[in-house]
N, C-alpha and C positions, 0 to 999 in steps of 0.2 A: 412644312419641315418642323416648325415649332412644336406641333402636336406629336410628331414622331420622336423628337428629342425628349419631350416630357414622358412619353410612354417608355422609352428606352431607359430613362433615369429611374422610373418606378421599378422597372425590371431589375436593374442593378441593385437598387436599395433592398428589394425583396431577396435577391441572391445573397447579399451580404448578411442579412439576418439569418437566412437558412444555413449558410456556411458556418456562421458563428455558433449556432445551436449544435450543428454536427460536430464542430471542434470541441465544444464544451462537454459533449457527452462521449467523446472518444476516450476510451480507457487508456491511461498512461501509467505504466508501472512506477511505483515509488522507488526513488533512489536508495542505494544501500547506506545504512548508518553503521559506522564502525565503532566498536567498543574495545577497550583494552582490559588488562588484568592488573590487579594489585597483589602485593605480598600480603600474607595473613599475619596481622599483629599477634604476637605471642606464639606463632607457629615456628616451623623450621626456617632456617635462614640460608641453607645450603644453595638454594636455587634463586635467591633474591635478585641476582644480577641478570637473570635470564627472562624475567617476566615480560619484557617488551618484545620478546621473540614471538609472542602469541597474541592473537586477537580474534574477534569474530565479527562478521557482518550480519546485519539483520535487514532482510528485504521482504517486500510483499510479493509472494510468488503466485498469487491468484486470489480469487474472491474468498476472503476469510481464510487465507493460507499465508503462513509466515515461515520463512526459511532462515535458519541460523547456519552460517558457514564458518567453521572453525579453521583458522589459518596458522600454519607454522612457517614463520619467516626467519628461522634460525639458519646459521651457516654451518652448524655442527651436527652432532648426533642426537641432540635433544628431540624427544618424541612425545607427543600428546597421546596418552593411553586411556584416559577416562574423562567423561564430561558429566556434569550433574546440574540440574535445575532445581532451585528451591523457590516455591511459590507461597507467598504469605496466605494464611487462612482467610483473610478478608477478601481475597480475589482468587479463591481456590478453583474457580471455573475458567480462569484466564486461558489455559492451554489444555488441549486434548488431542487425541489421535496422533501421537508421536510416531514418526517414521524416520529411520536412520539410513545412511548411505544414499542420500539424495544429491546427485550431481557431484560426487566425490572427484577429487583430483589426485592422481597417483594410485599406488597400491594400498588402498585404505579399505578396511573391512571391520565394521563394528557391530556389536549386538546390543539390543536394548537390555538394560540391567540397572534398576534403581538402587544400586548398592551404596553403602555409606561412603561419603567423600572424606578421605583422610584430612585431618586437621579442621574439619568443619565445625567441631565443637568450639573453636576459637573465632568463628566468623559471627560477627554481630548481626542478629536478625535472621540467621539461617534456620529455617523451619523444617529441617530434614530434606532428604532427596526425594522430590516429587516425581521427577523423570530423570533418567540417566542412561548411560551406556558405557561400554568398554571394548577394548580391542578383542576381536574374534581370532582366537588362535595365536599364531606366532607374532613376535614383536614387529616383524616386517609389515604387518597390517595396521600398525599404529600410524598416526599422522606425523610423518617425518618431514624433514626440511623440504620446503617447496610444495608440500601436499596440502590437501584440504578435505574436511569432512562436512557433509551437509546433513542437517537435522531439521525436519519440518513439523509444523503443528497446525491444527485447525485453531485459528485465533484471529482476533482483530488487531491489525498492524499498529494502529495508533495507540490502542490500549497496552500493547506489549512495550512500545517505546516509553510510554508514560510510567509503566511499572518498573522498567529497568532504571529509568531516571530517578524514581522515588525510592529505589532499593526494595520495593515490594517483590520484585523478581530478581533473583541473583543466580549467576552462572558460575560454576566452579570447574576447574580442570586439574587433573593430576598428570604431571609430566615426569617421565623417566629418562634413562640413558643420558643423564647429565654427566659432566666430567667426574671421573672417579666412580661412575656407576650410581651416583646419587639420584634422588627423586625429590620432588617438591610439589606443593599445591598452590594454586592462585584463585582469586575470586574476582569477578567482574567489577569494573569501575564505571564511571559515567562516560559521556561523549568525549571524543577526541577534539576538544576545542579548548582554547585558553581559559583558565579559571575565571569565573565571573561572567562569561559570555554564554548566552542561551544557545541551545542546539539549533542549527539551521537545517531543516529538511527540505531539500529541493526536488523538483521533478524535472526530468529531461524534457527539452523542447522538442516537439515532433519534427522529424526531418522534413525538408522542403518537399520531397517526393510525396510524403504522407499528406501534407497540407494540400498539394495540388490535387491529389486523389480525392480528398474530401470536397474540394471546390468543384471538381468535375462531377462528383456525385450530386452536389447541390444543384449544379446547372441542369443535370439530367432530370432530377426530380422536379425541378421548377418547370422545365419545358413540358414534361409529361402532364403536370397539372394544368398548364396553360392550354395544351392541346385538348385535354379531356373537357375543358370548359368552353372549347371553341372560341378562345380569345386569341386574336391575332393582332399584330401591330398594323396600324392603319397609316397609310401615306397620304399626304396632301399634295395634290398637283399644284405646282407653282406656275403662275402665268408668265 
């Protein structure tokens, strides 16, 4: 029986190692990081009170794919009608292959258009509109209350976050349909965390079902290897 216990213990140890490797190599999508917008110093002030109605999430949507999701959390008629990305020349290859209308929420329809962003001449470090887009057709296709616009790029997720944090990548939006028919422009700020605290980027823990599936996979693979090597547990007959 002692020999049986030792061999069973070795089997469990090997299984733990196998499962650990499988879990470590399982792809887990990165959690979204949310950015807000600031008013533009020296620019228009008519929309200053509404900057917090808008934000964007940055997520890793695949291998070397990054998704920006623009959100309108206003309760009024405020509508996002244009977005623009300014990439510093020192990291000019950061983004490529832009695609718009990815996973939109609501009646949202945009066209790619790197047109000039209003008031961008007042944005420190703005290096022109590298990528951009605007509402396609009627105002109803803009990002209105409760709606979202998705814009994806070929890019490295961690490099994008670092560039946003350093101000090397800036995102601007132009918003219309403000009270009185006014419009205004905002530029991205840093992470939604208290000042002085570093951003914390977390990854979701795999669900228990996923872990059990990986464990089962590890058991199956281990037993197959044992069988192929004609290794079997031995029992010792006790007197």
